[in-house]
C-alpha positions as CSV (number, residue, x, y, z in Angstrom):
1,X,-0.2,-0.2,-0.3
2,X,3.1,2.3,0.8
3,X,4.1,2.3,-2.4
4,X,0.4,2.6,-4.2
5,X,0.2,5.7,-1.8
6,X,3.5,7.3,-3.1
7,X,2.5,6.5,-6.9
8,X,-0.6,8.7,-6.2
9,X,1.3,11.2,-4.5
10,X,3.6,11.5,-6.7
11,X,-0.1,12.2,-9.4
12,X,-1.6,14.6,-7.4
13,X,2.0,16.4,-6.6
14,X,2.6,16.7,-10.3
15,X,-0.6,19.0,-10.9
16,X,-0.1,21.5,-8.1
17,X,2.2,24.0,-7.6
18,X,2.3,24.7,-3.3
19,X,1.9,21.4,-1.3
20,X,-1.3,21.3,1.2
21,X,-0.7,21.5,5.2
22,X,-4.3,21.2,6.0
23,X,-6.9,18.2,4.8
24,X,-10.5,18.3,4.8
25,X,-12.9,15.3,4.3
26,X,-16.4,16.9,3.9
27,X,-19.0,14.3,4.2
28,X,-23.1,14.4,2.8
29,X,-23.9,17.9,1.6
30,X,-21.2,19.5,3.0
31,X,-18.7,19.6,0.1
32,X,-19.7,22.8,-0.8
33,X,-17.0,24.4,1.6
34,X,-14.8,23.2,-1.6
35,X,-16.4,25.7,-3.7
36,X,-14.9,28.4,-1.5
37,X,-11.3,27.4,-1.9
38,X,-9.8,29.9,-4.5
39,X,-7.4,28.7,-7.6
40,X,-8.3,25.5,-7.4
41,X,-6.8,22.3,-8.8
42,X,-9.7,19.9,-9.3
43,X,-8.9,16.4,-9.8
44,X,-11.1,13.4,-10.0
45,X,-10.9,10.7,-7.9
46,X,-11.2,8.7,-11.0
47,X,-7.8,9.6,-12.7
48,X,-5.9,9.3,-9.4
49,X,-4.1,5.8,-9.2
50,X,-5.3,3.8,-6.9
51,X,-8.2,6.2,-5.6
52,X,-11.5,4.4,-5.2
53,X,-14.9,6.3,-6.6
54,X,-17.2,8.1,-4.6
55,X,-21.1,6.3,-5.5
56,X,-22.7,8.4,-2.9
57,X,-25.6,11.4,-3.6
58,X,-24.1,14.3,-2.2
59,X,-20.6,13.2,-2.7
60,X,-18.9,15.1,-5.9
61,X,-15.7,12.5,-6.0
62,X,-12.8,15.0,-6.7
63,X,-9.9,16.3,-4.6
64,X,-9.7,19.8,-4.6
65,X,-6.6,21.6,-3.4
66,X,-5.9,25.4,-3.5
67,X,-6.1,28.2,-0.6
68,X,-8.9,28.5,1.9
69,X,-8.2,31.5,4.8
70,X,-4.1,31.6,4.1
71,X,-3.9,28.1,4.2
72,X,-3.7,25.3,1.5
73,X,-5.9,23.1,1.6
74,X,-6.8,19.6,0.0
75,X,-10.5,18.7,0.3
76,X,-12.0,15.8,-0.3
77,X,-15.3,16.3,-2.0
78,X,-17.6,13.2,-1.2
79,X,-15.4,10.4,0.8
80,X,-15.6,6.8,0.1
81,X,-17.4,4.2,2.5
82,X,-17.2,0.2,3.4
83,X,-20.6,-0.3,2.5
84,X,-20.0,1.0,-1.1
85,X,-18.6,-2.7,-1.2
86,X,-14.6,-1.4,-0.5
87,X,-12.1,-2.5,1.6
88,X,-11.7,-0.2,5.1
89,X,-8.1,-0.5,3.3
90,X,-9.5,1.5,0.3
91,X,-11.9,3.9,2.3
92,X,-8.7,5.3,4.2
93,X,-6.4,5.3,1.6
94,X,-6.6,9.1,0.7
95,X,-5.8,9.9,4.5
96,X,-2.5,8.0,3.8
97,X,-1.7,10.0,0.4
98,X,-2.6,12.9,2.5
99,X,-0.2,12.7,5.0
100,X,2.5,11.8,2.3
101,X,1.6,15.2,0.4
102,X,2.7,16.8,3.8
103,X,-0.9,17.4,5.8
104,X,-0.5,18.5,9.1
105,X,-3.7,19.0,10.3
106,X,-7.2,17.1,9.3
107,X,-10.5,18.6,9.4
108,X,-13.0,15.7,9.1
109,X,-17.1,16.2,8.7
110,X,-20.3,14.0,8.6
111,X,-23.4,13.8,8.5
112,X,-24.9,12.0,11.1
113,X,-28.6,10.9,13.2
114,X,-28.8,12.5,16.9
115,X,-29.2,10.4,19.5
116,X,-28.7,13.4,22.3
117,X,-32.5,14.1,22.4
118,X,-31.5,17.6,23.0
119,X,-30.1,18.0,19.6
120,X,-32.4,19.1,16.6
121,X,-31.7,18.6,12.8
122,X,-29.1,21.7,11.6
123,X,-26.3,21.4,15.3
124,X,-23.4,21.0,14.9
125,X,-21.8,18.5,17.0
126,X,-18.3,18.8,17.5
127,X,-16.8,15.2,18.2
128,X,-15.2,14.9,21.7
129,X,-14.7,11.2,20.8
130,X,-15.7,8.6,18.9
131,X,-17.0,4.3,19.0
132,X,-15.8,2.2,16.6
133,X,-18.8,0.1,16.1
134,X,-17.9,-1.4,12.6
135,X,-16.5,-4.7,14.2
136,X,-13.4,-4.4,11.9
137,X,-10.6,-1.7,11.7
138,X,-8.5,-0.6,8.8
139,X,-4.9,-1.4,10.3
140,X,-6.0,-5.1,10.3
141,X,-3.3,-7.0,8.8
142,X,0.3,-6.8,8.7
143,X,1.5,-3.4,9.9
144,X,3.6,-0.8,7.6
145,X,5.5,0.6,10.4
146,X,6.4,3.6,7.4
147,X,2.8,4.4,8.0
148,X,2.6,3.9,12.1
149,X,3.0,1.8,14.7
150,X,1.3,-1.5,15.3
151,X,-0.7,-0.4,17.9
152,X,-1.5,3.1,17.6
153,X,-2.2,5.1,20.9
154,X,-6.1,6.1,20.5
155,X,-6.4,7.6,24.2
156,X,-7.5,11.1,22.7
157,X,-8.2,10.9,18.9
158,X,-9.5,14.2,18.4
159,X,-6.7,17.0,19.1
160,X,-8.0,19.5,21.8
161,X,-5.9,22.6,21.0
162,X,-8.1,22.4,17.4
163,X,-11.2,21.7,19.6
164,X,-10.8,24.5,21.7
165,X,-10.5,26.9,18.8
166,X,-13.6,25.2,17.4
167,X,-15.8,26.5,20.7
168,X,-14.0,30.0,20.4
169,X,-15.3,29.6,16.8
170,X,-18.2,28.9,17.8
171,X,-18.6,31.6,20.4
172,X,-17.2,34.5,17.9
173,X,-19.6,33.8,15.8
174,X,-22.4,33.5,17.8
175,X,-23.2,29.9,16.4
176,X,-25.8,28.3,19.1
177,X,-26.2,25.2,16.7
178,X,-22.6,23.9,18.3
179,X,-22.7,21.1,20.7
180,X,-19.8,18.6,21.7
181,X,-20.7,14.6,22.1
182,X,-19.5,11.2,21.1
183,X,-20.4,9.8,17.3
184,X,-20.5,5.9,17.0
185,X,-19.4,4.9,13.9
186,X,-21.2,1.9,11.6
187,X,-21.0,0.0,8.3
188,X,-24.4,0.5,7.0
189,X,-26.2,1.0,4.5
190,X,-29.4,0.2,6.4
191,X,-30.1,3.0,9.2
192,X,-30.6,1.8,12.6
193,X,-33.6,0.5,14.5
194,X,-34.9,2.3,17.6
195,X,-33.3,-0.7,19.9
196,X,-30.1,0.0,18.6
197,X,-30.2,3.5,18.7
198,X,-31.4,2.5,22.7
199,X,-28.5,0.6,22.9
200,X,-26.2,3.1,21.2
201,X,-27.3,5.9,23.6
202,X,-27.0,3.3,26.7
203,X,-23.2,2.9,25.5
204,X,-22.4,7.1,25.4
205,X,-23.3,7.7,21.8
206,X,-24.4,11.3,21.0
207,X,-24.6,10.6,17.2
208,X,-24.6,7.9,14.5
209,X,-23.4,8.0,11.0
210,X,-21.4,5.5,8.1
211,X,-18.0,6.8,8.1
212,X,-15.5,8.7,9.7
213,X,-14.0,6.4,12.0
214,X,-12.0,4.6,10.2
215,X,-10.3,7.9,8.8
216,X,-9.7,9.1,12.4
217,X,-8.3,5.7,13.3
218,X,-6.1,5.8,10.3
219,X,-5.5,9.3,11.0
220,X,-3.9,8.3,14.4
221,X,-1.7,5.8,12.8
222,X,-0.6,8.2,11.0
223,X,0.0,10.9,13.8
224,X,-2.4,13.6,12.2
225,X,-4.2,15.9,14.7
226,X,-7.7,15.4,13.8
227,X,-11.1,17.8,14.5
228,X,-14.0,16.2,14.0
229,X,-17.7,18.0,13.1
230,X,-20.9,16.0,12.7
231,X,-23.6,17.6,11.2
232,X,-26.8,16.6,12.6
233,X,-29.2,15.9,9.8
234,X,-32.0,14.0,11.6
235,X,-33.0,12.7,14.7
236,X,-31.6,8.8,14.9
237,X,-34.5,6.0,14.8
238,X,-37.1,5.8,17.5
239,X,-36.6,9.0,18.8
240,X,-39.1,10.3,16.6
241,X,-42.4,8.3,15.0
242,X,-40.9,8.8,11.2
243,X,-39.0,7.1,9.0
244,X,-35.4,7.9,7.9
245,X,-34.5,8.7,4.1
246,X,-31.4,10.1,2.9
247,X,-32.6,13.1,1.0
248,X,-33.1,14.5,4.2
249,X,-30.1,14.1,5.3
250,X,-29.3,16.3,1.9
251,X,-32.2,19.0,2.6
252,X,-31.0,19.5,6.0
253,X,-27.2,20.0,5.2
254,X,-27.7,22.0,2.1
255,X,-30.5,23.8,5.0
256,X,-27.1,24.3,7.5
257,X,-24.7,25.3,4.6
258,X,-24.4,28.9,5.1
259,X,-23.4,28.8,8.9
260,X,-21.5,25.7,8.0
261,X,-19.7,27.5,5.6
262,X,-18.7,30.7,7.8
263,X,-17.6,28.6,11.1
264,X,-15.4,26.2,9.4
265,X,-13.6,29.0,7.3
266,X,-13.4,30.8,10.6
267,X,-11.6,27.2,12.1
268,X,-9.6,26.6,9.0
269,X,-7.9,30.4,9.7
270,X,-7.2,29.8,12.8
271,X,-5.6,26.4,13.3
């Protein structure tokens, strides 16, 4: 995998000027942030050696590299998911490539279901911790020490300094919708049952989704500080007596775009 990551890195490197220092992974409906990047170089995933292709609505399926708030950033406008049939190693491969390109910090976003009943659709949740409930890990298999250690520490998976910057940004911008909580990751693609949500609440989860956890594990493996942000697009199963659907996820993500953009740009300027 290391050699494949080097090939991907070389392909991207040959198409850009300055190397990025901040990596962004943009979840369902949140890829609009990439449209704010100045002097962008856009590279479709299908053109990059060894990259998977995003197949889910709300994921544009391309890298955008350029300038944002005084930083050179590389943004994944859409991500890959385990439920699409990719391996965990493929899902997290772009994180490996970003590190080799020189990324020093990463912001990982997602659309998630709210388990905490104080959350409402449109809440932005800063991730303070995560629960891996996927039943697997992107680190299973032979470990390549060039990427990281066999047994990476996960005590503090979300960077405390960036978390504090995000808190300060919310205060400065008077964004009342920002909360904090624990994200639980599942494989999907089926939404959870009410009984499963009841179990997750007892485990300490505030939100649930089908991404992020594998990417955070690999970022920790490669010693990349991470800030995680969930857009709560719906209340999880069993909280309200109504069916769940992906269209609602996209609709709520679109509704909070202006607030999300202002918040993300302020955080990026400060990290």
